[in-house]
C-alpha atoms as a printed R data frame, in Angstrom:
   type eleno elety resid chain resno       x      y      z
1  ATOM     1    CA   MET     A     1 -52.402 -7.710 42.260
2  ATOM     2    CA   LYS     A     2 -52.770 -3.932 42.701
3  ATOM     3    CA   ASN     A     3 -49.803 -3.314 40.389
4  ATOM     4    CA   ILE     A     4 -51.276 -5.557 37.689
5  ATOM     5    CA   GLN     A     5 -54.612 -3.757 37.971
6  ATOM     6    CA   ARG     A     6 -52.874 -0.355 37.789
7  ATOM     7    CA   VAL     A     7 -50.983 -1.351 34.607
8  ATOM     8    CA   GLU     A     8 -54.141 -2.747 33.032
9  ATOM     9    CA   THR     A     9 -56.089  0.428 33.821
10 ATOM    10    CA   THR     A    10 -53.334  2.608 32.373
11 ATOM    11    CA   GLN     A    11 -53.219  0.568 29.168
12 ATOM    12    CA   THR     A    12 -56.993  0.709 28.810
13 ATOM    13    CA   LEU     A    13 -57.023  4.481 29.196
14 ATOM    14    CA   ALA     A    14 -54.192  4.848 26.678
15 ATOM    15    CA   LEU     A    15 -56.063  2.719 24.155
16 ATOM    16    CA   ASN     A    16 -59.171  4.876 24.672
17 ATOM    17    CA   ILE     A    17 -57.161  7.914 23.573
18 ATOM    18    CA   PHE     A    18 -55.924  6.120 20.437
19 ATOM    19    CA   SER     A    19 -59.456  4.976 19.676
20 ATOM    20    CA   MET     A    20 -60.670  8.555 19.998
21 ATOM    21    CA   LEU     A    21 -57.960  9.811 17.642
22 ATOM    22    CA   VAL     A    22 -58.781  7.173 15.020
23 ATOM    23    CA   GLY     A    23 -62.485  8.057 15.262
24 ATOM    24    CA   PHE     A    24 -61.682 11.754 14.884
25 ATOM    25    CA   GLY     A    25 -59.534 11.134 11.811
26 ATOM    26    CA   ASP     A    26 -62.170  8.916 10.247
27 ATOM    27    CA   SER     A    27 -64.954 11.423 10.829
28 ATOM    28    CA   GLN     A    28 -62.877 14.280  9.416
29 ATOM    29    CA   SER     A    29 -62.075 12.336  6.252
30 ATOM    30    CA   ARG     A    30 -65.751 11.454  5.772
31 ATOM    31    CA   ILE     A    31 -66.828 15.061  6.318
32 ATOM    32    CA   PHE     A    32 -64.248 16.227  3.762
33 ATOM    33    CA   LYS     A    33 -65.395 13.579  1.264
34 ATOM    34    CA   GLU     A    34 -69.062 14.527  1.736
35 ATOM    35    CA   SER     A    35 -68.298 18.217  1.267
36 ATOM    36    CA   LEU     A    36 -66.339 17.501 -1.926
37 ATOM    37    CA   MET     A    37 -69.280 15.531 -3.324
38 ATOM    38    CA   GLY     A    38 -71.620 18.382 -2.384
39 ATOM    39    CA   LYS     A    39 -74.694 16.245 -1.772
40 ATOM    40    CA   TYR     A    40 -75.432 17.245  1.843
41 ATOM    41    CA   MET     A    41 -72.969 20.082  2.401
42 ATOM    42    CA   THR     A    42 -70.420 22.123  0.486
43 ATOM    43    CA   ILE     A    43 -66.797 23.062  1.105
44 ATOM    44    CA   ARG     A    44 -68.009 26.500  2.225
45 ATOM    45    CA   ASP     A    45 -70.285 24.908  4.861
46 ATOM    46    CA   THR     A    46 -67.395 22.790  6.114
47 ATOM    47    CA   LEU     A    47 -65.011 25.741  6.362
48 ATOM    48    CA   THR     A    48 -67.640 27.888  8.091
49 ATOM    49    CA   SER     A    49 -68.243 25.220 10.707
50 ATOM    50    CA   PHE     A    50 -64.496 24.730 11.209
51 ATOM    51    CA   VAL     A    51 -63.995 28.459 11.861
52 ATOM    52    CA   SER     A    52 -66.949 28.434 14.277
53 ATOM    53    CA   VAL     A    53 -65.510 25.489 16.205
54 ATOM    54    CA   LEU     A    54 -62.115 27.197 16.427
55 ATOM    55    CA   ARG     A    55 -63.728 30.374 17.724
56 ATOM    56    CA   TYR     A    56 -65.752 28.653 20.465
57 ATOM    57    CA   THR     A    57 -63.221 26.007 21.575
58 ATOM    58    CA   PRO     A    58 -61.548 28.187 24.264
59 ATOM    59    CA   GLN     A    59 -64.969 28.938 25.766
60 ATOM    60    CA   CYS     A    60 -65.850 25.229 25.718
61 ATOM    61    CA   ILE     A    61 -62.643 24.370 27.550
62 ATOM    62    CA   ALA     A    62 -63.301 27.109 30.104
63 ATOM    63    CA   ASN     A    63 -66.813 25.708 30.625
64 ATOM    64    CA   ILE     A    64 -65.652 22.198 31.647
65 ATOM    65    CA   GLY     A    65 -67.391 21.217 34.862
66 ATOM    66    CA   ASN     A    66 -70.084 23.874 34.554
67 ATOM    67    CA   PRO     A    67 -73.572 22.396 34.029
68 ATOM    68    CA   LEU     A    68 -74.772 25.542 32.202
69 ATOM    69    CA   ALA     A    69 -73.586 26.130 28.643
70 ATOM    70    CA   ASN     A    70 -71.843 29.445 28.033
71 ATOM    71    CA   ASN     A    71 -71.831 29.431 24.208
72 ATOM    72    CA   LYS     A    72 -73.579 28.026 21.129
73 ATOM    73    CA   LEU     A    73 -71.134 25.183 20.562
74 ATOM    74    CA   THR     A    74 -71.480 23.845 24.114
75 ATOM    75    CA   ARG     A    75 -75.269 24.053 23.889
76 ATOM    76    CA   ALA     A    76 -75.236 22.150 20.600
77 ATOM    77    CA   MET     A    77 -73.212 19.347 22.111
């Protein structure tokens, strides 16, 4: 029974990762579409935010487990 539970847990966690990746791809395509239409944001806004996320990602990773935010991106999340 323990082995069955272990396999089921592993499969569930693997499917969570795939679900996350599909959600990420969907959100990125919608953001790109919205920026092309220009109603709420422009391509320049999208590129500026992308550069900002790239700049603060290493600090966000270093801040994992710390309850206090160490940069703007972590505070925004």
